[in-house]
C-alpha positions as CSV (number, residue, x, y, z in Angstrom):
1,M,0.0,0.1,0.0
2,S,3.1,2.5,0.6
3,R,3.6,2.9,-3.3
4,E,-0.1,3.9,-3.4
5,N,0.3,6.4,-0.5
6,V,3.1,7.8,-2.2
7,E,1.1,8.5,-5.2
8,T,-1.6,10.0,-3.3
9,V,0.7,12.4,-1.4
10,R,1.9,13.4,-4.9
11,A,-1.5,13.9,-6.5
12,A,-2.6,15.9,-3.5
13,W,0.3,18.1,-3.3
14,D,-0.2,18.7,-7.1
15,A,-3.8,19.8,-6.3
16,W,-2.8,22.0,-3.5
17,N,-0.2,23.9,-5.6
18,R,-3.0,24.6,-8.4
19,G,-4.8,26.0,-5.5
20,D,-7.7,23.2,-6.0
21,W,-8.5,22.5,-2.4
22,E,-11.6,20.4,-3.3
23,E,-9.1,18.2,-5.2
24,A,-6.7,18.1,-2.5
25,L,-9.2,17.2,0.2
26,R,-10.7,14.4,-1.9
27,Y,-7.8,12.2,-0.6
28,T,-8.6,12.7,3.2
29,G,-11.1,10.8,5.2
30,P,-13.9,12.3,6.9
31,D,-12.3,13.0,10.1
32,F,-8.9,14.6,8.5
33,E,-6.9,16.5,10.9
34,L,-4.2,18.8,10.1
35,D,-1.5,19.4,12.9
36,N,0.1,22.5,12.3
37,S,0.7,23.4,15.9
38,S,4.3,23.9,15.7
39,A,4.0,26.9,13.2
40,V,4.1,30.3,13.7
41,G,1.4,32.6,12.6
42,E,-2.7,32.7,12.3
43,W,-2.6,29.3,10.9
44,R,-1.0,27.5,13.8
45,G,-2.9,24.8,15.4
46,V,-4.7,21.7,15.0
47,H,-7.4,21.9,12.1
48,R,-10.2,19.2,12.1
49,G,-12.3,18.5,9.0
50,P,-12.4,19.8,5.5
51,D,-13.8,23.2,6.3
52,Q,-11.3,24.2,9.1
53,V,-8.4,23.0,6.8
54,R,-9.6,24.6,3.8
55,R,-10.0,28.1,5.6
56,M,-6.5,27.6,7.2
57,W,-5.1,27.1,3.6
58,E,-6.7,30.2,2.4
59,R,-5.4,32.3,5.1
60,F,-2.1,30.7,4.6
61,V,-1.7,31.6,0.9
62,E,-3.8,35.1,1.1
63,P,-0.8,37.3,1.6
64,W,1.3,36.2,-1.0
65,E,1.3,36.5,-4.8
66,S,2.2,33.0,-5.2
67,V,3.1,29.8,-3.1
68,H,4.4,26.7,-4.4
69,L,5.3,23.7,-2.0
70,E,8.0,21.4,-3.5
71,I,8.6,17.7,-2.5
72,D,12.5,17.2,-1.9
73,E,12.3,13.7,-0.8
74,L,9.5,11.2,0.2
75,T,10.2,8.3,2.6
76,E,7.6,5.4,2.7
77,A,6.8,4.1,6.2
78,G,4.0,1.5,6.3
79,E,0.9,3.7,6.7
80,H,3.1,7.0,6.7
81,V,4.5,8.9,4.4
82,V,7.1,11.5,5.3
83,A,8.0,14.6,3.0
84,R,10.8,16.8,3.2
85,T,9.8,20.0,1.4
86,T,10.7,23.5,0.4
87,A,8.1,26.2,0.1
88,H,8.8,29.0,-2.5
89,F,6.7,32.2,-1.6
90,V,6.6,35.3,-3.8
91,G,5.2,38.1,-2.0
92,R,2.9,41.2,-3.7
93,D,6.1,43.2,-4.0
94,G,8.3,40.5,-5.7
95,I,10.4,39.6,-2.5
96,E,11.0,35.8,-2.6
97,V,11.1,33.7,0.4
98,Q,12.0,29.8,0.8
99,A,10.9,27.8,3.9
100,R,11.9,24.1,4.4
101,A,9.3,21.9,6.4
102,A,8.6,18.1,7.2
103,W,5.5,16.5,6.8
104,C,4.0,13.2,8.2
105,W,1.0,11.8,6.2
106,T,-0.7,9.0,8.0
107,F,-3.2,6.7,5.9
108,R,-6.1,4.4,6.8
109,D,-7.8,2.4,4.2
110,G,-6.3,4.5,1.5
111,L,-7.3,7.9,2.6
112,V,-5.3,10.5,4.7
113,I,-6.4,10.6,8.2
114,S,-3.8,13.1,9.6
115,L,-1.2,15.2,8.3
116,L,1.7,16.6,11.0
117,V,3.5,19.7,9.6
118,S,6.7,20.7,11.5
119,N,9.9,22.6,10.6
120,E,12.1,19.7,12.1
121,L,12.6,16.6,10.1
122,D,13.1,14.5,13.2
123,D,9.3,15.5,14.2
124,A,7.9,14.0,11.1
125,L,10.2,11.1,11.3
126,R,9.2,10.2,14.9
127,A,5.6,10.8,14.1
128,A,6.2,7.9,11.4
129,G,7.7,5.7,13.8
130,L,11.3,6.1,12.4
131,R,13.0,7.9,15.2
132,D,12.8,7.5,18.9
């Protein structure tokens, strides 16, 4: 199932980068939870269900001219997929910013049930059971 999970992560990511929130959320279970509690900003916290997640994503991208999330590396770990990423932001005045993050996608029955977002790769690896 891990290969299918990796393909789901890629498909959801592509949809997110297009701003197609509905398509990105199509891969999630009804009780999907996005844990962004280690972030700084108004999108910080745990967001439950598609409506809360969609609103958080909208707030996250609103101040930017463009946001593109690039996958640097994916690691399969049973029901988890860990992604190391680089986000590319372009401000409305043209200033460009990059930020790295790590994500732990957790699957059940082929759907994403939770997504942990962290600035630290070790946090995502721990969530996937790959670190003590």
